[in-house]
N, C-alpha and C positions, 0 to 999 in steps of 0.2 A: 416157566411159562414162555411161550413163543409169541412175540409181538411183532407185527409187520406194520411199518409206517410207510404210507405211499404219499408222495408229494410231487409237484411239478414246478414249473417256472424256475425260480432261483433256489428253491428248496429251503427258504428261510423258516417257514412254518414247520416243516419236517425237522430241520436242525434244532429248533427250539423244543420240539416234542422229544427228540432223541435225548438231548441234554437233561430235560426234566425227568423223563422216565428212567434213564440210567442212574440219575441221582436218587430217585425215590425207590427204584426196584433194581439194585445192582446185580441181582442174580438172574434177571430176565435176559433172554436172548432176543435182542432187538435187530430185526432185519429191515434195512432201509431200501425201498424201491423207488427210484426216481423215474419220472416219465421222460426225463432227459438227463444227460450226463452232468449238467451243472447242478441239478437238484440232488442227484446221487452223491456227488462230491461234497456238497455242503453237509449232507446228513452223515456221511462217512467221517468227515472232519469233526463233527459234533460228538462222535464216539459210538456210532452204530457197530454192533457186533459183526454184521455182514451187510453187504450192499450189492445191488445190481441195477441195471437200467433197462427199461423198455417193456414192451407188451408181454413177451413170454415170461420174464421173471415175475411180473405181476400175477399172471395165471398160475404159475408154479407155487409162488409164495402163498397165494390164497388157498391152495389145497392143503398146506402144511403149517397152518398157524392157529393159534388160539384166539387172537384178537387182531383186528385190522383197524388202524387209526389213520385218518386223513381228512382233508376237506371234503365236504359233501359231494363235490364234483367228481370224486373218484368212482362214484356209483352212477354217474350220468354220462352216457355216450356223447362224445364230441365236446365235452366240457373242458375247462381250463384252456380255452381257446384252441380246442382240437387236440390237445395232448392226450386225452383219455379216449382210447379207441373203444368201439362197441364191445370188442372181445374183453378188454380190461374191465369195463363196467359190469359185464355179465359175470366175470370171475369174482368180482367183489360181491355182487348181489347174491350169487349162488354159493358162496363160501360157507362151509360149516364152521363158522367162527362168529364171535361177537364182533359187531362193527360199532366203532365210536366215530361217528361222522360229525365233523366240525362245521357248523353253519356259517360258512363264509358267504356273505351276500355280495358276490362278485361274479363276473363272467356271465351276466344275464340270468343267473339263477338266484332268485330271492326266496327266502324261507319265511312264510307268514308266521307271525307270533314270536319271532325271534328278534330280540333287540340287538342293535349294533354294539357289541361288546369289543373291547380291545383284545388283542391276541393273548396277552397275559391272562386275562380273565377266562378266555376260552380254554387255554392250556390248563389252568387250575381246575376247571370243570372236568377236563379229560382225566386228570390225575385222580379226582374224586371218584369218577365212574370206574376207573381202572382198579382203584383200591377195593371197591365193592366186589368187582369180579374176582380179584385175587383172594379176597377174604372168603368168598363163597366156594372157591376151589379147595380150600384147606380143610 
């Protein structure tokens, strides 16, 4: 299974996702795409199989993956304080992949009906959703 994790800022959420997913699904190919070099570096250090930085890698990765995981802002143009370009948001939105979007109530994007959970609880929910996806593929 090909899993793409997209993150920005310092890449801490992405790094935690990479560690958790690589532990739970060691056979998965995890590609980390950072909206900046710092985020990419953090996810690569966390154990991602492959990594790249910027707009074009997001577009290419979204064409060739089974699952896209990241904060909800990766699907919203100009989010993450402008790190997500309109082209990136379109690539995520139009990808022929399952998207697991994490409801981070930050950067002026608030998701109604979502309670403020800590990052560990959000990652645990990502793993539960990913397990269902993997199970249905077999």
